[in-house]
C-alpha positions in Angstrom: -19.3 3.9 10.9 -17.2 3.3 14.0 -15.2 6.1 15.5 -11.5 5.7 15.0 -9.2 7.4 17.5 -5.4 7.6 18.0 -3.8 5.3 20.6 -3.5 6.7 24.1 -0.7 9.2 24.7 1.0 6.8 27.1 2.1 4.5 24.2 2.7 7.2 21.6 6.4 7.6 20.6 7.8 11.1 21.1 9.1 11.4 17.5 9.1 9.7 14.1 11.1 10.1 11.0 11.7 7.9 7.9 14.8 5.9 7.6 17.3 7.2 5.0 16.0 4.5 2.6 12.4 5.4 3.2 13.1 9.1 3.0 14.7 8.6 -0.5 11.7 6.5 -1.5 9.3 9.2 -0.3 11.2 11.7 -2.5 10.6 9.6 -5.6 6.9 9.3 -4.8 6.5 13.0 -4.1 8.3 13.8 -7.4 5.6 12.1 -9.4 3.2 15.0 -8.7 3.3 18.7 -9.6 4.5 20.8 -6.7 0.9 22.1 -6.2 -0.4 18.6 -6.1 2.2 16.8 -4.0 -0.4 16.2 -1.2 -1.6 13.4 -3.5 1.3 11.4 -2.1 -0.3 11.3 1.4 -1.7 7.8 1.3 1.5 6.0 0.1 3.6 8.0 2.6 1.3 7.1 5.5 1.4 3.4 4.4 5.2 3.4 4.3 5.3 5.1 7.7 3.0 2.4 9.1 5.1 -0.4 7.7 8.2 1.2 9.2 6.6 1.5 12.7 5.6 -2.1 13.4 2.5 -1.9 11.2 0.7 0.8 13.2 0.6 4.6 12.7 1.5 6.8 15.7 0.6 10.5 16.0 4.2 11.5 15.4 4.2 9.7 12.0 1.1 11.5 10.9 2.6 14.8 11.8 5.8 13.9 10.1 4.0 13.1 6.8 2.1 16.4 7.1 5.4 18.3 7.4 6.9 16.5 4.4 4.0 17.4 2.2 3.3 20.9 3.6 -0.2 19.9 4.8 -2.1 20.9 7.8 -1.8 18.2 10.4 -5.5 17.9 10.8 -5.8 17.1 7.0 -3.4 14.1 7.3 -5.2 13.0 10.5 -8.4 13.0 8.6 -7.0 10.6 6.0 -5.4 8.3 8.7 -8.6 8.0 10.7 -10.9 7.6 7.6 -9.2 4.6 6.0 -9.3 1.4 8.0 -6.1 0.1 6.4 -4.3 2.4 8.8 -3.9 0.9 12.2 -4.0 3.6 14.9 -2.9 1.4 17.8 -0.3 -1.3 18.2 -1.0 -4.7 16.5 0.8 -8.0 16.6 3.9 -8.7 14.5 1.5 -10.9 12.5 -1.7 -8.8 12.1 -4.5 -11.2 11.1 -7.5 -9.7 9.4 -10.4 -12.2 9.0 -12.9 -11.6 6.2 -16.4 -11.9 7.8 -18.7 -11.0 4.9 -21.2 -13.4 3.4 -19.2 -15.7 1.1 -16.6 -16.3 3.8 -19.2 -16.8 6.5 -21.0 -19.4 4.3 -17.7 -21.2 3.9 -16.5 -21.3 7.5 -15.2 -17.9 8.5 -16.9 -18.2 11.9 -14.7 -21.2 12.7 -11.6 -19.1 11.7 -12.9 -16.3 14.0 -13.4 -18.8 16.8 -9.8 -20.1 16.3 -8.5 -16.5 16.6 -10.5 -16.0 19.8 -9.3 -19.2 21.3 -5.6 -18.5 20.5 -5.3 -14.8 21.0 -8.4 -13.5 22.8 -10.7 -10.8 21.6 -10.3 -8.5 18.6 -7.4 -5.9 18.8 -5.8 -7.7 21.7 -2.1 -8.3 21.1 -0.9 -11.7 22.3 1.4 -11.8 25.3 4.4 -12.6 23.1 3.6 -9.6 20.8 3.4 -11.9 17.7 -0.3 -11.8 16.9 -3.5 -9.7 17.0 -6.6 -10.1 14.9 -9.6 -8.2 13.6 -12.7 -9.1 11.6 -13.0 -6.9 8.5 -15.2 -6.5 5.5 -14.7 -8.1 2.1 -11.1 -8.8 1.1 -11.9 -9.6 -2.5 -11.3 -13.3 -2.9 -14.9 -14.5 -2.6 -14.4 -17.7 -4.7 -11.5 -18.7 -2.4 -13.5 -18.2 0.8 -12.8 -18.3 3.7 -9.7 -16.2 3.7 -7.5 -13.9 5.9 -5.0 -11.2 5.3 -1.9 -11.3 7.4 0.1 -8.1 7.1 0.4 -7.6 3.3 -0.3 -11.2 2.3 -3.4 -13.2 1.6 -4.2 -16.8 2.6 -7.3 -18.4 1.1 -9.3 -21.6 0.9 -8.7 -22.1 4.6 -10.0 -24.7 7.0 -9.6 -24.6 10.7 -6.8 -27.1 10.5 -4.9 -25.3 7.7 -5.4 -22.0 9.5 -4.0 -23.3 12.8 -1.0 -24.8 10.9 -0.4 -21.5 9.2 -0.4 -19.7 12.6 1.9 -22.3 14.1 4.4 -21.9 11.3 4.3 -18.1 11.5 4.8 -18.3 15.3 7.8 -20.6 14.8 9.3 -18.5 12.0 8.9 -21.2 9.4 8.2 -20.4 5.8 4.5 -20.4 4.8 2.6 -20.8 1.5 0.8 -17.6 0.5 -2.4 -17.5 -1.5 -4.7 -20.6 -1.8 -4.1 -23.3 0.8 -5.7 -25.9 -1.5 -4.5 -27.2 -4.8 -5.7 -24.2 -6.8 -4.0 -21.7 -9.0 -5.2 -18.2 -8.0 -9.0 -18.2 -8.4 -9.3 -21.0 -10.9 -11.8 -23.8 -10.2 -10.5 -26.5 -7.8 -8.8 -29.1 -9.8 -7.7 -26.7 -12.5 -9.2 -24.7 -15.3 -12.2 -26.2 -17.1 -12.6 -23.7 -19.9 -10.6 -22.0 -22.6 -8.2 -24.9 -22.9 -8.1 -25.1 -26.7 -4.5 -24.2 -27.7 -5.8 -22.6 -30.9 -7.3 -19.8 -28.8 -3.9 -18.6 -27.8 -0.8 -17.3 -29.6 1.5 -17.8 -26.6 1.1 -14.3 -25.3 -0.5 -13.5 -21.9 -3.4 -11.7 -23.6 -4.3 -14.4 -26.1 -4.6 -14.7 -29.8 -6.8 -11.6 -30.2 -3.6 -9.5 -29.8 -2.2 -10.8 -33.0 -5.4 -9.9 -34.8 -5.4 -6.4 -33.4 -1.7 -5.9 -34.2 -2.4 -6.9 -37.8 -5.4 -4.5 -38.1 -3.3 -1.7 -36.6 -0.5 -2.4 -39.1 -3.1 -2.3 -41.9 -4.4 1.1 -40.7 -0.9 2.5 -40.5 -0.2 1.3 -44.0 -3.4 2.9 -45.3 -2.6 6.2 -43.6 0.9 6.1 -45.1 -0.5 5.5 -48.6 -3.0 8.3 -48.2 -0.3 10.7 -47.1 1.8 9.8 -50.1 -1.2 10.5 -52.4 -1.8 13.8 -50.8 1.8 14.8 -51.2 1.6 14.0 -54.9 -1.4 16.4 -55.3 
């Protein structure tokens, strides 16, 4: 496991606090937990702090979250340095995380990585305009849509070098982009559309399918039987 350290003091802000909106949000998250367990809110609060601070987490934000939750600062620092989803140094406005595990590698991730190097330089380097930086990461969980990248909170799948460069051009220019699969695919269905479970008789129109109606009927039958049994017991 690589060592994760905070950014140099020279670029650390002197202070951090949530905006009024984020402070109110944090209060609702903390309220979900019993007073003795409010430290359980540490990860969502750190995530919101990172989002507020240009997608990276400074020391002042870590200490601010510790104070909000009544935690020792070192405990919050342990969380922030353990999880790779927390960026401990500045990243570009568009932070590109390239999946480099086996399915993506087999489907062209190395070409996506080469494109990042060509356009932005080495990993963790922020482009001169501040718009981009990139990092190779482990599996992002869309293996059948490989290769893929995560840019900030969004996923872009079924990439080719051409579609990836177009995506970067559009982001750089502030143009709208299509999230998710970049080919004609719905979520993780097979290319060209679903090939199975197409018989309309399998479904009752609900999201979960026709089995729900059967379970509802069985549950109603059990409830009716319990009601009848209770009535018989009352007679006795």
